[in-house]
C-alpha positions, 0 to 999 in steps of 0.5 A: 258390603261385608267388611267394616271398611265399607261402612262410611259416613252417611251409610244407612243400615236397618238393624235390630237395635236394643239397649246396647244402641240406646234404643228401648224396644217396645214392650214384649220385644227384645229388639226394634228394627231401626234405620241407623245413619253413620255420622262418625266412627271411633279411630279404632273402628270399634264403634260408630256414632249414628242417628236414627229415623223415627216416625214421631217425636217422642214428646215424653223423651224430648225436652222443650226446644229439643224438637229442632234436632229432629230433621223432617224427612218426607215420605218417599225421600228415601225408598224405605220411608213410606210416611213422613218421618224424622231423622233424630240428631239429638243423641248419637246412638252407638253401633258396632261394625258387626251390628251394622253389617248384620243388618240390611244396607239401605243406601246413603243419606243425600249429601245435603241431608248429611250436611244438615244432620252433621250440623245438628249433631254438632249443635246438640247439647247431648254431645260433648266435644270429647264424644264428637272428637272420639267419633271424628265428627269435629 
């Protein structure tokens, strides 16, 4: 996949993420390689709203009650998941087509997982209606 036309809702990319993607890399690193799942995109294709796979729920970042926005993904569910993980649907992460396409395409989210993830994204209080509408999610 070499053009943004190939980027679809549910597509998974492993990318070099940083603060521009609302990802804080570990100390001493400029980027953190994360699996991004496309949930929606701006009408002009300039930016995509994504959720990410996480190994753990960062209790220092997540307020009580927000754990429900971390969807459990069991080891082996996807070829690149070698331990129990979560799909973090609490806060959409922005990514450009260039950033996604520079990463590694890893496949697509299972339709049932995609449906649940989109429902969680829509329910999160961190997403305004305007943001969801911008990404074409509602």
